[in-house]
MARPA-103203 format. One record per atom (N, C-alpha, C): residue number from 1; residue in three letters; atom name; x, y, z. Coordinates in nm, 4 decimals, padded with zeros to 6 digits. Example, Ala and Ser with C-alpha at 12.3 -4.5 7.8 and 13.67 -1.06 7.14 Angstrom:
REM MARPA-103203
num:residuo:atomo:c1:c2:c3
1:ala:N:01.3190:-00.5690:00.7800
1:ala:CA:01.2300:-00.4500:00.7800
1:ala:C:01.3200:-00.3300:00.7800
2:ser:N:01.2850:-00.2250:00.7080
2:ser:CA:01.3670:-00.1060:00.7140
2:ser:C:01.2900:00.0030:00.7870
END
This chain:
REM MARPA-103203
num:residuo:atomo:c1:c2:c3
1:met:N:00.0769:-00.1170:-00.0062
1:met:CA:00.0047:-00.0018:00.0002
1:met:C:00.0923:00.1347:-00.0001
2:leu:N:00.0540:00.2063:-00.0910
2:leu:CA:00.1237:00.3545:-00.0815
2:leu:C:00.0931:00.4301:00.0115
3:ile:N:00.1728:00.5035:00.0870
3:ile:CA:00.1490:00.5904:00.1931
3:ile:C:00.2222:00.7185:00.1608
4:arg:N:00.1746:00.8381:00.1996
4:arg:CA:00.2524:00.9566:00.1826
4:arg:C:00.3603:00.9694:00.2818
5:tyr:N:00.4750:01.0382:00.2234
5:tyr:CA:00.5903:01.0492:00.3040
5:tyr:C:00.5565:01.1458:00.4297
6:lys:N:00.6082:01.1285:00.5439
6:lys:CA:00.6044:01.2169:00.6541
6:lys:C:00.7429:01.2205:00.7163
7:lys:N:00.7739:01.3221:00.7739
7:lys:CA:00.8955:01.3500:00.8275
7:lys:C:00.9481:01.2480:00.9338
8:ala:N:00.8514:01.1702:00.9987
8:ala:CA:00.8898:01.0711:01.0813
8:ala:C:00.9486:00.9474:01.0054
9:phe:N:00.9348:00.9362:00.8778
9:phe:CA:00.9843:00.8231:00.8003
9:phe:C:01.1145:00.8738:00.7197
10:glu:N:01.1837:00.9934:00.7586
10:glu:CA:01.2921:01.0404:00.6966
10:glu:C:01.4141:00.9518:00.6770
11:lys:N:01.4403:00.8755:00.7805
11:lys:CA:01.5699:00.7857:00.7718
11:lys:C:01.5566:00.6818:00.6990
12:ile:N:01.3982:00.6286:00.6955
12:ile:CA:01.3830:00.5077:00.6269
12:ile:C:01.3872:00.5579:00.4645
13:ala:N:01.3187:00.6598:00.4476
13:ala:CA:01.3237:00.7182:00.3024
13:ala:C:01.4540:00.7389:00.2622
14:met:N:01.5435:00.8099:00.3295
14:met:CA:01.6748:00.8511:00.2870
14:met:C:01.7445:00.6974:00.2587
15:gly:N:01.7358:00.6225:00.3310
15:gly:CA:01.7908:00.4869:00.3150
15:gly:C:01.7505:00.4224:00.1775
16:leu:N:01.6187:00.4194:00.1679
16:leu:CA:01.5765:00.3575:00.0208
16:leu:C:01.6140:00.4394:-00.0923
17:leu:N:01.6110:00.5724:-00.0629
17:leu:CA:01.6579:00.6811:-00.1938
17:leu:C:01.8026:00.6523:-00.2092
18:ser:N:01.8972:00.6130:-00.1087
18:ser:CA:02.0363:00.5952:-00.1267
18:ser:C:02.0713:00.4891:-00.2361
19:phe:N:01.9736:00.3996:-00.2313
19:phe:CA:01.9973:00.2882:-00.3410
19:phe:C:01.9893:00.3296:-00.4860
20:met:N:01.9261:00.4494:-00.5177
20:met:CA:01.9214:00.5062:-00.6447
20:met:C:02.0729:00.5421:-00.6824
21:pro:N:02.1220:00.5346:-00.8100
21:pro:CA:02.2627:00.5365:-00.8558
21:pro:C:02.2997:00.6919:-00.8375
22:asn:N:02.2172:00.7810:-00.8656
22:asn:CA:02.2451:00.9221:-00.8570
22:asn:C:02.2213:00.9848:-00.7103
23:glu:N:02.1778:00.9119:-00.6213
23:glu:CA:02.1640:00.9440:-00.4817
23:glu:C:02.2549:00.9035:-00.3786
24:lys:N:02.3783:00.8547:-00.4214
24:lys:CA:02.4899:00.7954:-00.3398
24:lys:C:02.5419:00.8908:-00.2621
25:asp:N:02.5801:01.0275:-00.2924
25:asp:CA:02.6203:01.1217:-00.2268
25:asp:C:02.5429:01.1842:-00.1063
26:ile:N:02.5875:01.2028:-00.0004
26:ile:CA:02.4946:01.2334:00.1184
26:ile:C:02.4373:01.3728:00.0901
27:lys:N:02.5429:01.4702:00.0455
27:lys:CA:02.4670:01.6063:00.0152
27:lys:C:02.3672:01.5973:-00.0961
28:lys:N:02.3839:01.5250:-00.2003
28:lys:CA:02.2851:01.5168:-00.3076
28:lys:C:02.1603:01.4508:-00.2439
29:leu:N:02.1564:01.3609:-00.1755
29:leu:CA:02.0610:01.2777:-00.0975
29:leu:C:01.9672:01.3781:-00.0040
30:gln:N:02.0438:01.4500:00.0597
30:gln:CA:01.9862:01.5438:00.1480
30:gln:C:01.9236:01.6618:00.0613
31:gln:N:01.9760:01.6971:-00.0463
31:gln:CA:01.9254:01.8013:-00.1232
31:gln:C:01.7886:01.7484:-00.1857
32:thr:N:01.7899:01.6144:-00.2293
32:thr:CA:01.6760:01.5471:-00.2872
32:thr:C:01.5576:01.5532:-00.1775
33:met:N:01.5867:01.5061:-00.0598
33:met:CA:01.4879:01.4916:00.0344
33:met:C:01.4297:01.6253:00.0666
34:arg:N:01.5050:01.7340:00.0731
34:arg:CA:01.4599:01.8644:00.1008
34:arg:C:01.3592:01.9128:-00.0262
35:gln:N:01.4048:01.8820:-00.1426
35:gln:CA:01.3138:01.9071:-00.2597
35:gln:C:01.1641:01.8413:-00.2389
36:tyr:N:01.1618:01.7070:-00.2008
36:tyr:CA:01.0303:01.6475:-00.1617
36:tyr:C:00.9536:01.7254:-00.0410
37:glu:N:01.0320:01.7713:00.0599
37:glu:CA:00.9834:01.8226:00.1619
37:glu:C:00.9193:01.9850:00.1426
38:ile:N:00.9772:02.0463:00.0494
38:ile:CA:00.9486:02.2021:00.0441
38:ile:C:00.8606:02.2335:-00.0800
39:asp:N:00.8878:02.1466:-00.1915
39:asp:CA:00.8256:02.1627:-00.3040
39:asp:C:00.6847:02.0934:-00.3374
40:asp:N:00.5891:02.1459:-00.3558
40:asp:CA:00.4526:02.0901:-00.3563
40:asp:C:00.4259:02.0076:-00.4825
41:ser:N:00.5159:02.0402:-00.5830
41:ser:CA:00.4932:01.9507:-00.7020
41:ser:C:00.5842:01.8208:-00.6966
42:trp:N:00.6477:01.8071:-00.6014
42:trp:CA:00.7380:01.6828:-00.5668
42:trp:C:00.6590:01.6027:-00.4468
43:gln:N:00.6285:01.4891:-00.4783
43:gln:CA:00.5747:01.4038:-00.3786
43:gln:C:00.6452:01.2729:-00.3591
44:leu:N:00.6488:01.2285:-00.2580
44:leu:CA:00.7242:01.1078:-00.2196
44:leu:C:00.6148:01.0249:-00.1514
45:phe:N:00.6356:00.8938:-00.1760
45:phe:CA:00.5247:00.7786:-00.1431
45:phe:C:00.6236:00.6647:-00.0925
46:leu:N:00.5655:00.5989:00.0054
46:leu:CA:00.6341:00.4800:00.0711
46:leu:C:00.5552:00.3521:00.0473
47:trp:N:00.6147:00.2474:00.0239
47:trp:CA:00.5304:00.1309:00.0103
47:trp:C:00.5510:00.0537:00.1426
48:lys:N:00.4281:00.0067:00.1906
48:lys:CA:00.4233:-00.0506:00.3300
48:lys:C:00.3300:-00.1634:00.3036
49:asp:N:00.3982:-00.2806:00.3561
49:asp:CA:00.3108:-00.4024:00.3691
49:asp:C:00.3194:-00.4269:00.5462
50:glu:N:00.3994:-00.5036:00.5805
50:glu:CA:00.4129:-00.5086:00.7390
50:glu:C:00.5325:-00.3942:00.7797
51:asp:N:00.6295:-00.4039:00.6749
51:asp:CA:00.7241:-00.2832:00.6926
51:asp:C:00.7383:-00.1942:00.5743
52:ile:N:00.8063:-00.0883:00.5668
52:ile:CA:00.8377:-00.0107:00.4717
52:ile:C:00.9382:-00.0654:00.3786
53:thr:N:00.9140:-00.1135:00.2564
53:thr:CA:01.0151:-00.1888:00.1885
53:thr:C:01.0418:-00.1242:00.0613
54:gly:N:00.9802:00.0083:00.0000
54:gly:CA:00.9976:00.0621:-00.1167
54:gly:C:00.9636:00.2196:-00.0953
55:leu:N:00.9899:00.2800:-00.2272
55:leu:CA:00.9836:00.4221:-00.2277
55:leu:C:00.9556:00.4739:-00.3704
56:ile:N:00.8627:00.5568:-00.3894
56:ile:CA:00.8476:00.6112:-00.5387
56:ile:C:00.8265:00.7744:-00.5164
57:gly:N:00.8950:00.8417:-00.5925
57:gly:CA:00.8991:00.9860:-00.5819
57:gly:C:00.8504:01.0318:-00.7223
58:val:N:00.7728:01.1412:-00.7120
58:val:CA:00.7148:01.1810:-00.8444
58:val:C:00.7166:01.3166:-00.8552
59:gln:N:00.7089:01.3969:-00.9573
59:gln:CA:00.6996:01.5331:-00.9964
59:gln:C:00.5770:01.5621:-01.0832
60:phe:N:00.4977:01.6621:-01.0338
60:phe:CA:00.3809:01.6818:-01.1234
60:phe:C:00.4279:01.7952:-01.2152
61:val:N:00.4536:01.7655:-01.3483
61:val:CA:00.5220:01.8410:-01.4283
61:val:C:00.4206:01.9373:-01.5084
62:ser:N:00.2993:01.9107:-01.5119
62:ser:CA:00.1942:01.9925:-01.5566
62:ser:C:00.0535:01.9335:-01.4917
63:glu:N:-00.0497:02.0095:-01.5276
63:glu:CA:-00.1923:01.9704:-01.4617
63:glu:C:-00.2162:01.7974:-01.4911
64:asp:N:-00.1636:01.7627:-01.6108
64:asp:CA:-00.2181:01.6191:-01.6434
64:asp:C:-00.0949:01.5166:-01.6611
65:val:N:00.0289:01.5683:-01.6296
65:val:CA:00.1373:01.4796:-01.6319
65:val:C:00.2233:01.4548:-01.5079
66:leu:N:00.2535:01.3558:-01.4761
66:leu:CA:00.3199:01.3067:-01.3739
66:leu:C:00.4487:01.2215:-01.3926
67:glu:N:00.5678:01.2766:-01.3445
67:glu:CA:00.6919:01.1954:-01.3866
67:glu:C:00.7514:01.1478:-01.2591
68:ile:N:00.7913:01.0146:-01.2823
68:ile:CA:00.8360:00.9325:-01.1751
68:ile:C:01.0026:00.9714:-01.1600
69:gln:N:01.0415:01.0283:-01.0542
69:gln:CA:01.1830:01.0691:-01.0352
69:gln:C:01.2638:00.9800:-00.9690
70:his:N:01.1942:00.9000:-00.8780
70:his:CA:01.2777:00.8009:-00.7839
70:his:C:01.2015:00.6761:-00.7768
71:ile:N:01.2629:00.5693:-00.7855
71:ile:CA:01.1876:00.4308:-00.7516
71:ile:C:01.2894:00.3507:-00.6827
72:ser:N:01.2683:00.2885:-00.5612
72:ser:CA:01.3660:00.1998:-00.4973
72:ser:C:01.2841:00.1185:-00.4191
73:val:N:01.3705:00.0001:-00.4163
73:val:CA:01.3015:-00.1153:-00.3404
73:val:C:01.4109:-00.1751:-00.2542
74:asn:N:01.3906:-00.2076:-00.1139
74:asn:CA:01.4863:-00.2527:-00.0254
74:asn:C:01.5511:-00.3712:-00.0937
75:pro:N:01.6804:-00.4073:-00.0938
75:pro:CA:01.7475:-00.5044:-00.1731
75:pro:C:01.7047:-00.6341:-00.1375
76:ser:N:01.6735:-00.6568:00.0055
76:ser:CA:01.6192:-00.7798:00.0589
76:ser:C:01.4783:-00.8154:00.0082
77:his:N:01.3988:-00.7109:-00.0567
77:his:CA:01.2596:-00.7514:-00.0936
77:his:C:01.2651:-00.7393:-00.2423
78:arg:N:01.3696:-00.7229:-00.3196
78:arg:CA:01.3668:-00.7127:-00.4590
78:arg:C:01.3163:-00.8418:-00.5166
79:gln:N:01.2821:-00.8302:-00.6504
79:gln:CA:01.2266:-00.9450:-00.7201
79:gln:C:01.0958:-01.0060:-00.6690
80:gln:N:01.0102:-00.9173:-00.6074
80:gln:CA:00.8945:-00.9710:-00.5284
80:gln:C:00.7668:-00.8809:-00.6009
81:gly:N:00.7855:-00.8074:-00.6961
81:gly:CA:00.6941:-00.7378:-00.7612
81:gly:C:00.6604:-00.6210:-00.7098
82:ile:N:00.7280:-00.5459:-00.5876
82:ile:CA:00.7058:-00.4372:-00.5229
82:ile:C:00.7141:-00.3112:-00.6198
83:gly:N:00.8247:-00.3025:-00.6893
83:gly:CA:00.8367:-00.1824:-00.7883
83:gly:C:00.7073:-00.1710:-00.8727
84:lys:N:00.6895:-00.2790:-00.9256
84:lys:CA:00.5671:-00.2757:-01.0121
84:lys:C:00.4322:-00.2426:-00.9371
85:ala:N:00.4228:-00.3088:-00.8348
85:ala:CA:00.3083:-00.2579:-00.7548
85:ala:C:00.3012:-00.1294:-00.7095
86:met:N:00.4191:-00.0643:-00.6908
86:met:CA:00.4194:00.0919:-00.6571
86:met:C:00.3717:00.1629:-00.7804
87:val:N:00.4231:00.1266:-00.8954
87:val:CA:00.3794:00.2200:-01.0049
87:val:C:00.2440:00.1839:-01.0476
88:cys:N:00.1919:00.0769:-01.0277
88:cys:CA:00.0365:00.0317:-01.0467
88:cys:C:-00.0467:00.1095:-00.9608
89:ala:N:-00.0037:00.1178:-00.8235
89:ala:CA:-00.0701:00.1868:-00.7046
89:ala:C:-00.0715:00.3347:-00.7391
90:leu:N:00.0416:00.3781:-00.8078
90:leu:CA:00.0509:00.5345:-00.8275
90:leu:C:-00.0420:00.5589:-00.9351
91:gln:N:-00.0574:00.4799:-01.0397
91:gln:CA:-00.1409:00.5040:-01.1512
91:gln:C:-00.2921:00.5153:-01.1078
92:glu:N:-00.3193:00.4159:-01.0274
92:glu:CA:-00.4545:00.4112:-00.9677
92:glu:C:-00.5151:00.5310:-00.8797
93:leu:N:-00.3992:00.5791:-00.8137
93:leu:CA:-00.4215:00.7204:-00.7389
93:leu:C:-00.4305:00.8214:-00.8310
94:his:N:-00.3580:00.8337:-00.9359
94:his:CA:-00.3678:00.9460:-01.0162
94:his:C:-00.4088:00.9096:-01.1609
95:ala:N:-00.5265:00.8401:-01.1552
95:ala:CA:-00.5743:00.7833:-01.2856
95:ala:C:-00.6088:00.8866:-01.3821
96:asp:N:-00.6249:01.0002:-01.3605
96:asp:CA:-00.6625:01.1163:-01.4369
96:asp:C:-00.5326:01.1787:-01.5021
97:lys:N:-00.4240:01.1346:-01.4787
97:lys:CA:-00.2869:01.1838:-01.5234
97:lys:C:-00.2176:01.0935:-01.5930
98:val:N:-00.1326:01.1403:-01.6783
98:val:CA:-00.0370:01.0653:-01.7524
98:val:C:00.0917:01.0232:-01.6808
99:val:N:00.1257:00.9118:-01.6651
99:val:CA:00.2469:00.8831:-01.5736
99:val:C:00.3583:00.8454:-01.6528
100:thr:N:00.4700:00.9236:-01.6447
100:thr:CA:00.5882:00.8906:-01.7267
100:thr:C:00.7078:00.8819:-01.6473
101:pro:N:00.8150:00.8217:-01.6944
101:pro:CA:00.9439:00.8087:-01.6151
101:pro:C:01.0285:00.9047:-01.6450
102:asn:N:01.1214:00.9344:-01.5725
102:asn:CA:01.2327:01.0232:-01.6208
102:asn:C:01.3558:00.9208:-01.6757
103:ala:N:01.4638:00.9972:-01.7087
103:ala:CA:01.5849:00.9314:-01.7698
103:ala:C:01.6432:00.8122:-01.6583
104:asp:N:01.6358:00.8400:-01.5312
104:asp:CA:01.6741:00.7552:-01.4321
104:asp:C:01.5799:00.6436:-01.4182
105:thr:N:01.4630:00.6590:-01.4189
105:thr:CA:01.3628:00.5541:-01.3776
105:thr:C:01.3029:00.4874:-01.5054
106:ala:N:01.3415:00.5229:-01.6260
106:ala:CA:01.2865:00.4650:-01.7478
106:ala:C:01.3072:00.3120:-01.7814
107:gly:N:01.4322:00.2819:-01.7431
107:gly:CA:01.4768:00.1515:-01.7554
107:gly:C:01.3832:00.0518:-01.6970
108:phe:N:01.3825:00.0838:-01.5592
108:phe:CA:01.2993:-00.0115:-01.4816
108:phe:C:01.1582:-00.0036:-01.5115
109:ile:N:01.1041:00.1156:-01.5427
109:ile:CA:00.9631:00.1247:-01.5956
109:ile:C:00.9437:00.0307:-01.7237
110:glu:N:01.0095:00.0433:-01.8160
110:glu:CA:00.9914:-00.0339:-01.9399
110:glu:C:01.0017:-00.1759:-01.8976
111:lys:N:01.1003:-00.2182:-01.8023
111:lys:CA:01.1152:-00.3563:-01.7758
111:lys:C:00.9900:-00.4215:-01.7112
112:cys:N:00.9173:-00.3299:-01.6478
112:cys:CA:00.7982:-00.3619:-01.5753
112:cys:C:00.6829:-00.3733:-01.6578
113:gly:N:00.6906:-00.2693:-01.7706
113:gly:CA:00.5799:-00.2950:-01.8621
113:gly:C:00.4399:-00.2174:-01.8113
114:thr:N:00.4536:-00.1237:-01.7133
114:thr:CA:00.3399:-00.0886:-01.6356
114:thr:C:00.2521:00.0425:-01.6778
115:leu:N:00.3469:00.1186:-01.7440
115:leu:CA:00.2755:00.2588:-01.7601
115:leu:C:00.1814:00.2443:-01.8882
116:glu:N:00.0597:00.3089:-01.8600
116:glu:CA:-00.0578:00.3290:-01.9587
116:glu:C:-00.1088:00.4438:-01.9706
117:lys:N:-00.1753:00.4980:-02.0664
117:lys:CA:-00.2251:00.6156:-02.0883
117:lys:C:-00.3561:00.6134:-02.0222
118:pro:N:-00.4169:00.7338:-01.9747
118:pro:CA:-00.5424:00.7325:-01.9218
118:pro:C:-00.6391:00.6994:-02.0090
119:gly:N:-00.7559:00.5999:-01.9665
119:gly:CA:-00.8441:00.5592:-02.0635
119:gly:C:-00.8207:00.4316:-02.1356
120:gln:N:-00.6948:00.3641:-02.1130
120:gln:CA:-00.6634:00.2691:-02.1662
120:gln:C:-00.6967:00.1385:-02.0916
END
């Protein structure tokens, strides 16, 4: 289940975000977290079953387009469909919007084959 990021989950979110190749540097990671906290057009969601095992971050680039900026799953929970489930849940949550990947998330999203246009 997708839940909205709250400051109480900051350490967990930073840990998951640090698995993204471009977020290895602590200063870059802190900058990214700050972006999600202060910019209303950037939203961070966590995937929670029993524990928080994944994260998906998006940017609302226009009124009807949402771009996936970050997607990460705890390494010990990979290959279980969590990433695909997060993308599908995001599409359900924002069914009125076109969901697209950015350059960093495109490879994973294509592999999942999950993105559809509204109305399909």
